[in-house]
C-alpha positions as CSV (number, residue, x, y, z in Angstrom):
1,M,96.7,-26.9,71.2
2,S,95.7,-29.4,68.6
3,Y,97.4,-28.3,65.4
4,E,95.3,-30.8,63.4
5,Q,92.3,-28.7,64.3
6,L,93.9,-25.3,63.8
7,F,91.9,-24.4,60.7
8,R,88.7,-26.2,61.6
9,L,85.5,-24.2,62.1
10,D,83.2,-26.9,63.5
11,G,80.4,-25.4,65.5
12,R,80.9,-21.9,64.2
13,R,78.5,-19.8,62.1
14,A,79.7,-17.6,59.3
15,A,77.9,-15.0,57.3
16,V,79.3,-14.3,53.9
17,V,78.1,-11.1,52.1
18,G,78.5,-11.3,48.4
19,A,78.3,-15.1,48.4
20,G,76.4,-15.3,45.1
21,A,79.5,-15.1,42.9
22,G,83.3,-14.7,42.7
23,I,85.4,-14.5,45.8
24,G,82.4,-14.5,48.1
25,R,81.1,-17.7,46.7
26,E,84.5,-19.4,47.1
27,A,84.8,-18.1,50.6
28,A,81.5,-19.6,51.5
29,L,82.4,-22.9,50.1
30,A,85.8,-23.0,51.8
31,L,84.3,-22.1,55.2
32,A,81.7,-24.8,54.8
33,A,84.4,-27.3,53.9
34,H,86.1,-26.5,57.2
35,G,83.0,-27.3,59.1
36,A,81.2,-23.9,59.5
37,E,77.5,-23.3,59.1
38,V,77.3,-20.7,56.5
39,L,74.7,-18.0,55.9
40,C,75.1,-16.9,52.2
41,L,73.9,-13.3,51.7
42,D,73.7,-11.6,48.3
43,R,71.6,-9.0,46.5
44,D,70.8,-11.8,44.1
45,A,68.8,-14.2,46.4
46,D,68.8,-17.0,43.8
47,A,72.6,-16.9,43.5
48,A,72.8,-16.9,47.3
49,D,70.6,-20.0,47.4
50,A,72.7,-21.7,44.7
51,T,75.9,-21.1,46.8
52,A,74.2,-22.4,49.9
53,Q,73.3,-25.6,48.0
54,A,76.9,-26.0,46.9
55,A,78.2,-25.3,50.4
56,R,76.0,-28.1,51.8
57,E,77.6,-30.4,49.2
58,E,81.1,-29.2,50.4
59,G,80.3,-30.7,53.8
60,G,79.0,-27.6,55.6
61,A,76.8,-28.7,58.6
62,N,74.2,-26.3,57.4
63,A,74.0,-23.6,54.8
64,T,71.2,-21.2,53.9
65,G,70.9,-18.4,51.4
66,A,69.1,-15.0,51.8
67,H,68.8,-11.6,50.2
68,L,70.8,-8.6,51.4
69,D,71.2,-5.2,49.9
70,L,74.3,-3.5,51.1
71,V,73.0,0.0,50.5
72,D,70.1,-0.7,52.9
73,G,71.4,0.0,56.4
74,A,68.1,-1.0,58.1
75,Q,68.1,-4.3,56.3
76,I,71.7,-5.0,57.4
77,A,70.8,-4.2,61.0
78,A,67.8,-6.5,60.8
79,V,69.7,-9.4,59.4
80,A,72.5,-9.0,62.0
81,E,69.9,-9.0,64.8
82,R,68.1,-12.0,63.3
83,H,71.4,-13.9,63.1
84,A,73.0,-12.8,66.3
85,D,74.8,-16.1,66.6
86,V,77.2,-15.3,63.8
87,D,80.9,-15.9,64.7
88,V,82.5,-14.9,61.4
89,L,81.5,-12.1,59.0
90,V,83.0,-12.0,55.6
91,F,82.1,-9.3,53.1
92,T,83.3,-8.9,49.5
93,P,81.0,-6.7,47.4
94,A,82.3,-3.6,45.7
95,I,81.7,-1.5,42.6
96,N,84.1,0.6,40.6
97,V,83.3,3.5,38.2
98,R,86.5,3.9,36.2
99,K,86.8,7.6,35.5
100,R,89.4,10.2,36.1
101,L,88.5,12.5,39.0
102,L,87.8,15.6,36.8
103,D,85.3,13.5,34.8
104,Y,83.5,12.0,37.8
105,E,79.9,12.8,38.5
106,R,78.7,13.4,42.1
107,S,76.1,10.7,41.6
108,E,78.8,8.2,40.6
109,F,80.9,9.2,43.6
110,D,77.9,8.6,45.9
111,R,77.2,5.2,44.3
112,V,80.7,3.9,44.8
113,V,81.1,5.3,48.4
114,D,77.6,4.1,49.4
115,L,78.3,0.5,48.6
116,N,82.0,0.1,49.2
117,L,82.4,2.2,52.3
118,R,79.1,3.0,53.9
119,G,77.9,-0.6,53.4
120,A,81.0,-1.9,55.1
121,F,80.5,0.6,57.9
122,D,76.9,-0.7,58.5
123,L,78.1,-4.3,58.4
124,I,80.9,-3.7,60.8
125,R,78.7,-1.9,63.3
126,S,75.7,-4.2,63.1
127,F,77.5,-7.6,63.2
128,G,80.2,-6.1,65.5
129,R,77.5,-5.2,68.0
130,T,76.2,-8.8,68.2
131,M,79.7,-10.2,68.4
132,V,80.6,-7.9,71.3
133,A,77.5,-9.1,73.1
134,R,78.5,-12.7,72.7
135,G,82.2,-12.1,73.6
136,G,84.0,-12.8,70.4
137,G,84.1,-13.1,66.6
138,S,86.0,-12.4,63.5
139,I,85.2,-9.7,60.9
140,I,86.9,-10.0,57.5
141,G,86.5,-7.3,54.9
142,F,87.8,-7.3,51.4
143,S,90.0,-4.3,50.5
144,S,92.3,-4.2,47.5
145,I,95.8,-3.5,46.4
146,R,94.3,-0.2,45.2
147,A,94.4,0.9,48.8
148,Q,98.2,1.0,48.4
149,T,98.9,1.5,44.7
150,V,96.6,3.3,42.3
151,E,96.4,4.3,38.7
152,P,94.4,7.0,36.7
153,G,90.7,6.2,36.8
154,Q,90.8,4.3,40.1
155,G,90.8,7.2,42.6
156,V,87.3,6.9,44.2
157,Y,87.5,3.1,44.3
158,A,90.9,3.3,45.8
159,A,89.8,5.8,48.4
160,T,87.0,3.5,49.6
161,K,89.3,0.5,49.8
162,S,91.9,2.5,51.8
163,G,89.0,3.8,54.0
164,L,87.8,0.3,54.6
165,I,91.2,-0.7,56.0
166,Q,91.1,2.2,58.4
167,L,87.6,1.3,59.5
168,L,88.6,-2.3,60.2
169,R,91.7,-1.1,62.1
170,T,89.6,1.1,64.2
171,A,87.1,-1.7,64.8
172,A,90.0,-3.9,65.8
173,A,91.1,-1.3,68.4
174,E,87.6,-0.7,69.7
175,L,86.2,-4.2,69.7
176,G,89.4,-6.1,70.6
177,P,88.8,-5.9,74.4
178,D,85.6,-7.8,73.8
179,G,87.3,-10.6,71.8
180,V,86.4,-9.4,68.3
181,R,89.1,-9.5,65.7
182,C,88.9,-7.4,62.6
183,N,91.1,-7.8,59.5
184,A,91.3,-7.0,55.8
185,I,92.2,-9.0,52.8
186,A,93.8,-7.1,49.9
187,P,93.6,-9.1,46.6
188,G,95.4,-8.2,43.5
189,I,94.0,-8.9,40.1
190,V,91.3,-11.6,40.3
191,E,89.1,-13.0,37.6
192,T,85.7,-11.9,38.9
193,P,82.6,-10.2,37.5
194,L,84.1,-6.8,38.6
195,T,87.1,-7.3,36.4
196,A,85.2,-8.7,33.4
197,P,85.8,-5.6,31.2
198,I,89.6,-6.1,31.6
199,I,89.5,-9.8,31.1
200,Q,87.7,-9.2,27.7
201,D,90.6,-7.0,26.5
202,P,93.6,-9.3,25.8
203,D,96.2,-6.4,25.9
204,W,94.9,-5.0,29.1
205,Y,94.6,-8.5,30.6
206,Q,98.2,-9.4,29.8
207,A,99.5,-5.9,30.9
208,Y,98.1,-6.6,34.4
209,A,99.3,-10.2,34.5
210,S,102.8,-9.0,33.8
211,K,102.7,-6.7,36.8
212,T,102.7,-9.7,39.2
213,A,105.7,-11.8,40.2
214,L,103.7,-14.9,39.1
215,N,102.9,-13.4,35.7
216,R,99.2,-14.3,35.9
217,W,95.8,-13.4,37.4
218,A,94.3,-15.1,40.5
219,Q,91.2,-17.3,40.5
220,P,88.6,-16.5,43.2
221,S,89.4,-19.8,44.9
222,E,92.9,-18.6,45.6
223,L,91.6,-16.1,48.1
224,A,89.7,-18.7,50.1
225,G,92.7,-19.8,52.1
226,A,93.2,-16.3,53.6
227,V,89.5,-16.2,54.6
228,V,89.7,-19.6,56.4
229,Y,92.9,-18.5,58.1
230,L,91.4,-15.2,59.4
231,A,88.2,-17.0,60.5
232,S,90.0,-19.8,62.4
233,D,92.0,-20.2,65.5
234,A,95.1,-20.2,63.3
235,S,94.9,-16.4,63.4
236,S,93.8,-16.0,67.0
237,F,96.4,-13.2,67.7
238,V,95.9,-11.5,64.4
239,T,93.8,-8.3,64.3
240,G,94.0,-4.9,62.7
241,S,96.0,-6.5,59.9
242,V,95.9,-6.6,56.1
243,V,96.6,-9.9,54.4
244,T,97.8,-9.1,50.9
245,V,97.1,-11.8,48.3
246,D,98.3,-10.2,45.1
247,G,100.8,-12.5,43.5
248,G,103.6,-10.1,44.4
249,W,102.1,-7.1,42.6
250,T,102.8,-4.6,45.4
251,A,106.3,-6.1,46.0
252,I,107.5,-5.3,42.5
253,D,105.1,-2.6,41.3
254,G,106.9,0.0,39.2
255,R,109.9,-2.2,38.7
256,F,112.5,-1.6,36.1
257,E,114.7,-4.3,34.7
258,P,117.8,-2.9,33.2
259,P,119.4,-4.5,30.2
260,A,121.9,-7.3,30.9
């Protein structure tokens, strides 16, 4: 074992879904910096191309961008078949309709579940099938601390993120004998387009920051290390796991500090 090469990804091909912005973009850049060839996929093809250009500048042996719509299962299958040499799959996209359960519309429920859970299901199956055929791979899906701790207005989003973890654990059990590892990353509060409405409200922003042990939000780049770890040989015996990157939120959530 050469520990100097433990996190290197030279000769490996990674597909990053949601690479156009936020965590997905930083994941693509980090994978490229560690030597991977990166396929940047996003609903916004121009944003995917821009990330691919930045990834090439980071030192990636090769990086390309392409359009992918996560609610189109047939397109996902076609992309996976066309890129059957992918060793690492990372997917980040999600939406959240913040409403209490009694106020939710069926159409809103369907929209959140279709992207967050069914899209993940299609990705795991399509890319998992090609990885099994090749005898190995790493699938990394982005869940959330909301899979563990929730608040009013987050129910459907939380259910999809909890469901994603169980999908990945099941995939780990079913695909493990063929050398495919499947894991989840659970971020806490991260400054991304998804959280923009909160970021624009100073009181809400600070309330969330105070729930972490570090008393701040994360930047998307701070999730990239977990992606590289799960993609690389550094995590060769890690599967069916959840890597929590939340600044200590779930460790101290609901804390009470008594007066001195």
